[in-house]
C-alpha positions, 0 to 999 in steps of 0.5 A, spaced: 575 676 628 568 675 626 563 677 632 557 673 634 550 676 635 551 677 642 558 680 642 555 685 637 549 687 641 553 688 648 558 693 644 552 696 641 549 697 648 555 700 651 556 705 645 549 707 646 551 709 654 557 712 652 553 717 647 549 718 652 554 721 656 557 725 651 551 729 650 552 732 657 560 732 656 561 732 649 569 734 650 570 728 655 576 725 651 576 719 655 569 717 653 571 719 646 577 714 646 572 709 649 567 710 643 573 709 638 575 702 641 568 700 641 567 702 633 574 699 632 571 692 634 565 693 630 569 694 624 567 702 623 574 704 622 572 711 619 568 713 625 573 710 630 578 714 627 574 720 628 573 719 635 580 718 636 582 724 633 577 728 637 579 725 643 587 727 642 584 734 640 581 735 647 587 732 650 593 732 647 597 728 652 593 722 651 598 718 647 593 712 646 589 716 642 594 718 637 597 711 637 590 708 635 590 713 629 596 710 627 594 703 627 587 704 624 590 709 618 593 703 614 586 699 614 582 706 612 587 706 606 585 699 604 578 701 605 578 707 600 582 703 595 576 698 595 571 703 595 575 706 589 576 700 585 568 698 586 566 705 584 571 705 578 567 698 576 560 701 577 562 707 572 565 703 567 558 699 567 555 705 567 559 708 561 557 701 557 550 702 558 550 709 556 553 707 549 548 702 548 543 707 549 541 712 543 539 717 547 542 717 555 537 719 560 538 726 564 537 722 570 543 717 568 547 723 566 546 727 573 548 720 577 554 719 573 556 727 574 555 726 582 559 719 582 565 723 578 565 728 583 565 724 589 571 720 586 575 726 585 573 729 592 576 722 595 582 722 591 584 729 593 583 727 600 577 732 602 574 727 607 580 724 610 581 726 617 588 729 619 593 726 623 595 730 629 601 734 629 606 730 633 612 735 633 607 741 635 605 737 641 612 735 643 615 742 643 608 744 647 610 739 652 617 741 652 615 749 653 611 747 659 617 743 663 621 749 661 616 754 664 615 750 670 623 750 671 623 757 671 618 758 676 621 753 681 628 757 680 625 764 681 621 761 687 628 758 690 631 765 689 626 769 692 626 764 698 634 765 699 633 772 698 628 772 704 633 768 708 639 772 707 635 779 709 631 775 715 637 772 718 644 776 716 651 774 718 655 777 724 662 777 724 667 776 730 674 779 728 679 777 733 686 781 735 691 780 740 692 772 740 699 769 738 698 765 731 695 759 732 691 760 738 684 757 738 678 761 741 671 760 742 665 765 741 658 762 745 652 766 743 644 765 743 638 768 746 635 765 752 636 757 753 639 757 746 646 757 746 651 756 740 658 755 740 663 757 734 671 756 734 676 759 730 684 760 730 688 766 729 690 764 722 682 765 720 682 771 725 674 771 724 668 767 726 662 768 721 655 767 725 649 765 722 643 766 727 637 762 724 633 767 728 630 774 727 634 780 727 635 783 734 640 783 739 644 777 742 648 776 748 655 773 746 661 770 751 668 769 750 673 764 754 680 765 756 685 762 752 692 759 753 697 759 748 705 759 747 705 759 755 701 766 755 694 767 758 690 771 754 683 774 756 678 779 753 671 781 755 667 775 758 660 778 756 657 782 751 652 784 746 652 784 738 646 786 733 645 781 728 648 783 721 654 787 724 661 786 725 664 785 732 671 787 734 675 783 739 681 784 742 685 779 747 690 781 752 696 776 753 701 776 759 705 770 762 702 766 766 708 763 770 709 770 774 
């Protein structure tokens, strides 16, 4: 779409502002991308491609710049073809004019040599900006994510080990109760009291105190099972991370 004079003036003013910002911050990928958008609107596709390429170089995660480069490439190829065609027609005219002259001038010969060198360089692609390596960018992002996942796993493992050492488990092992009887341990410190229940089929209760290492008071309750009354130490003290053995003494409560 053809731009009118007002639109061209506005775009040129915006371009000057961005170029001023790039003087103080030449590696700002956002400014480079905006510069490429303006140049593309003005029809300067080669400079726009260069601006997008620099923006992608300084910020490989800027997908918009790489997408713009892919869109512009066919336009650049068409422009090059037209340039080569016009240049070829010019060279043909130069050859015809030289043949008509008996003695070609040194100026015409040098100009022809320079034009031929320019054509060869462009055909070889010396001035064509390189496309970004998308495969390399993909693997770089995947390596970053894998590194982050490894760091998270290490941190979780360290926290788990710290909790294991700070809050060790205490196991209460019971003997003396008839099979199937239910028994209770109440433990804690101060106003914090917790209850754990087990049966003699389990024979033990594992207690995790989510408080620091230390000595804690525990209490056992009397048990009635199969017509027998069973009792053991009502109060006691245990150290976290140890094994506490409990023995119930049972007798017939009907006597």
